Phi, psi and omega in degrees: 000148176217161182239151179252128178233117186041053174082001182244148184261132175236139176278145172297154180304325185294317177300321179297315177298316182296312180302316182296320175294323181287321177294326181289324180288323178296321180292324182297311182297312184303319183288322177300314182298316179296322183289320183296321181294320178297314182298317183296312181298315187286326175296316174304316180289325178294322181287310187284331189232000185277190187276001187267082186297317177301311181304309182299321176301316181298312182295311176302310181303320176299315184291320183292332181264009179272186179279355182222062186292345184282352179292342180273344183310312184299348191257345181213154177284165179305314187292323179289328179286336190305318186284352177259000186297130183300148172296144184296142176298341181279004180289088180219161176290150175294133186303141180252110182292348180246015188267353183281150178240147185267106181255019187295342181275354183290128175235022182276112183269014182288145174234121178249152175245132180241110180288146180239124178211125173223181179290338188265323186204168178222168181165199182214153174243123177260125182246114177258111188294318182260108186296338184289353179273350183262132181220167168271134169246142177237158178298138182281357177253042191308136183069005177242288183214156180275185172231163172278164183296321182300319184292316177300318182295313180296323180302320182260007179068032178274172179250348183210163177194151177214142180304152186235261181278173176280176179214160181278135179220064184299330183266002184068019182270348174072027190278336172067027182279346192231108183295145178278126176069203187285137178220132173224136179232120181045055178065014175249123175296129180255304183192168173122166175292120179260008185250315189262158172295142179208163177280125185223161171232124185215167172234135178275172181294340179265007177085019183266132178276127177244132181229122180156189183264117185224159169264163182298318178298320175302314185297316181293327176294330180280352182073031180290126177252342182218124186218145168225168176239124176188195182163194353284171176292137175253321182225136181227120180053043173083000184236151176308131182264323184270155178244157180316325180287344178275354186270071186252012183268359184070203178242142183193171164306142185220153175233137179216144176240144181208177174215139172278166183292340177275001177104341181307129173273137183252118177244112186246127174237119178244134177255170176172056170222149183073230183275009182256018179105195180258345179119176186245146175272175174294322179292325174302314179290324176299317182292317177302315184294321175293318174300332184255021168084025177293132179263327173224146178198148180219144171290145175244186173300143184228212180064228186289350181276340190292127174194154184229120178249135179205131172058035174093003182214160176274105175301318177232100180289159178291149176283351179297125183293340180272005181093203180304135177268148174281122178241166184273323186218156175214156167269126180243155179243110184301154177281170180276130181283133182263000000 
């Protein structure tokens, strides 16, 4: 509203003050946006082009091993990105047909939980004394949609579960309905190539964990009843399998399966997003497994898929802000038969 004095229009003092406050607020928002933009741009430039090679390797490795690796392409040439390409999930030892052990006599139903906490990540390790209790579960909606780990555990009456192999996600919708690679559950073929040798993680009917490159026929000869496809291998015959130059996946939530020489299965889940740290590298996972006596170990699907469920609760909840992800497969631990 304005008033006229001798033919001139004047704004009331309240309107002047209101407009002044709006201009000041707009200027403040613009200034904050500029500062934040500068901080983001300068931090990104420092990480991507600065002198900190380890930091750059972790960041680029995390992006390249994520679901959307192409977001880094505008910032580097193909040749520059080549040295940061993540080690293949197929980086495994050639399968050994004489390497299995018979753990069928184990009758120890004990399960231990070991909390894991560092400045980079946190999580839990589940130690299952009888390896014959561990099996692969797959989504009952195969080729359509996945299931949460919690639902898979409940469907089979298990007491624990952790996400297992990867899945095809061509549209980026995260439905988890198609398992990646060869998949076998409780001696039932689910899907995958039955002709060529491929990287697998499996369990025999005697409870021996096998990790390596095998054909379907070789797995049958070994008496393997449960299989998923993923990797890379982390521990082989009690020794580190990866070298520092292989640690090109950056940091993220991780899931790992391993076995001790006494037969105990190790299910490790590490988180690291938000207030839980920044995540674990493949070498971090390798180190944790070796510290806990792993004789064999392999990396599994990670990121938003990583979670560990035990006794009715999520020991390690998913980092996914939307909650549990639909996945294609999980490792489940059967309950004790009464």
